[in-house]
N, C-alpha and C positions, 0 to 999 in steps of 0.2 A: 430209656427211662423205664423203670419197672412200673407196671400198671398198679395202681392202687386198688386194694380190696375194699371198695366202698359201696358196691351196689346192693348189699344186703339192707341198707337203710333207705333205699329208693322209695320216695313217697309215691303212692299210687294216685293221689288226687290230681286230676287235670292231665295226667300223662297217658293213662291206659284208655284206649279207644273203647267205645261202646261195643259190647259183645256182638250185637247184631251186625256190625260192620265188618266182622271177621268171618270169612267162609268156614263152613263146618269142618272141612278137612284141615284147614290151618288151625282152627281152634282145638280140634281133637289131638292133633300132633303136639301142639304147644302144651296142652294139659298132660299128655302122656310123658312128655320129656321134661315137665316142670319148667317150661319156659314161659316167662311173663311177657305178654305182648305189650309193647310200649306205644307204638303208633304205626299207621300205614305210611309207607315211604313213597315219595314221588320219584321212583328210581328210573334211570334211563333204560331204554331197550324195550319198554312196553310190558314186561312181565310184572304182574302185581307183586308187591313185596311188602314185608312188614319187619319192623325192628323189634327185637325182643331181648330179654335178659335171662341168662342161665347162670345162677350163682354169681360169680364175679366177672362174667364175660358178656359182651354184647353178642347178639345173634342176628343174622338176617335170614329170613324165610322167603321163598319164592314159590308162587303158585304156577303150575304148569298150564299150558293152553287148554287142556281138557278139563281143568278145574277139579281134577280128582287126585292130584299128586302134589307133594310139597318137597322142595329142595332146600336143604339147610347148608349154607356155606357163605363164601365171600363173593362180592361183586367187583370185577375188575374192568377197567376201561381198555381201549385198544393199545394203550402204551404200557399196560401192566400195573397201573396204579390201583391200589386197593381202595375202592370207593366205600366199602363197608366200614373201614376204620374211621373214615371221616364222619359217617353217621354216628358211630359209637362215641366218638370224641365230642361231637356237638350236642348230641341229645342225651348222653348218659354220663360220661366221665367228667365233662366240664361242669354241668350243673351240680353233680355230686361233689366235685371238688370245691365249688363255691360254698356248698352247704357245710362241708367239713371244715372249711376255713372259718366259718362263723363259730363252729364248735371249738376250734382252736382258740379263737379270740375271746370266747366266753370262759375259758379255763383260767387257771390261777398261775400265770407265768411270772418269772422273775424278769422284769423289764429293764433292759439297759439301752438307753437312747431315748430320744424324744418321740412322742406320739406323732409329731409332724414329720419324722423321717420318711423319705420317699419310698423306702423299702422296709418291709417287715419280714422277719424270719423267725420260725418257731423251731425249737429243737428239744427233743426228749433226751434227758441226760441223767445218767446214774453217777452218784458221787465217786464211785470207784472206776469209772470208765476213762482210761488214759486218752482215748481218741476224742472224748468229749472235752477233756482239758485242752487238747491240741486245737480242736475246732474253736473253742472259746477264745484262745490266744490269737488264732489267725483272724478272728472276726473283729478284734479290738480296733485296728486302724479305721475301719469303716464306721464303727460305733462312735468313736471319738470325733470323727470328722462330720458327724451328723447325717451320714448317708443311710445308716441302717439302724433299725430298732431290733435288738436281739432279745427274743422271748424264750427263756429257758423253762421247760416243764420238767421238774424233778420226778424221777421215778426210782423205784428201789427193788432191784431184782438180781444184781450181779453178785452180791456179797451179803453175808448174814448181817453185816454192819451197815449195809446201804440204807436201810430204813432209819437207823439211829442217826446217821450223819445227815440224811435228807431232812429228817424231823428237826434236828438241831438248827439247821439253816433256816428252815421255814418258821421255826418258833423264835428266831432272833428278832431283836427290836427293829433291825433294818435288814431283812432277808437278802436284799440285793447286794448290799455291802458285804454281808456275811459270805455270800456266794463268791463274790469277787476275791475276798481275802483267802478263801478256801482254794480257789483256783490258782491264784498267784503264789500261794505257799505250796503248791503241788499236793494238796490235800492234807496238809499237816496242821493247818490253823483252823480249828473248828470252834464255833461258839460253845460255851459251856452249857450242857443240857439243863434246862430248868424243869426238872421233874420228868415224868413220862410224857410221851407224845400225846398231844391233845386230840380229842375226837376230831376236831376240825382238820388238824394236820393229817391224821390218818385218812380222813375222807378225801382230802386233796390228793394225796398219793394214790389212793384207790381210783379216783376219778381220772387221774393222768394215765394210770396203767390201762384202764378200760378204754380211754380215748386212743391210746397208742395201739392197743389191740385191734380196735375198730378200723384203724388205718392200715392194718396188715403189717405193722413193724414188729420185728422180734429181736432187734438189736439196737444198741446206741453207739453213736448219736444217730437219731432218726430225725432228719431235717426236712422242713416243709416251707415252700415259698410259692408266690404267684409269679408266673412268667409274664412277658409283655402282652400275651393274649388272655391274661387273667385266668389262666388254668393252673390248678394246683400241681406242684411238682414235688417229688419225693427223692431224697438222696439218703441212702443208708451207708453208715460208716463215714470215715474221714474223707471229705471231698478233695479232689486234686485242684491245682491252680485254675484250670479251666472252669470247673464246677463252681469254685468259689466266686469267680468273676461273673458267671451266669447268674448266681443268686444275689450277689452283692453289688454288681456293677464294677466299673473300672476302679482299680485300687487307688486310693487318694495319696 
């Protein structure tokens, strides 16, 4: 699973340790390398260690016994398990995933399925994306069975007419029905545009694009869901059967 590019939005409140708790050599190294120290780790083996963030990656820093040198790298146990990845997931990726899930939920999706559905999936879709249509079609059995709520966030970047079509759908009296008819018709049935796109519609499309960019997605469909551990997952492009079952559950 591709790591999401979420760390740039990491809130500093409550996570960054007080500067005086960090040895000077660690502090100086982290500042030189533009690494943000997140917290001190209770790492096995006795070596003082800190969890940090560099751009979109987690970093583990270790202080040598003489207190004068810093080692940047991964921590492994005697079985070859990467312990650093566990720290990254728990302390950085999972919290940021939950925060981004809130942002997705606060967007302006086209909701298909009940709010009470046990699983919710968000997908960024361009009206001219053939794989988006395929994904929408594949998702329908779960939506109709009440197992999944599918939330489509329209974006417009594949075609010079993408904005026009997306705006027409969003400006329709019933945007969800308009999207459904558009997908069922293979993109041929489009609501008649009622004048130019409203400022609200343009703002929605811009917000969706900005949100998609913040998640590191650069193609559609870009699909997001929470796994059993409440961790945000990303799937780019058309999922295979195994991926569909992972995000939707057993096929009804």
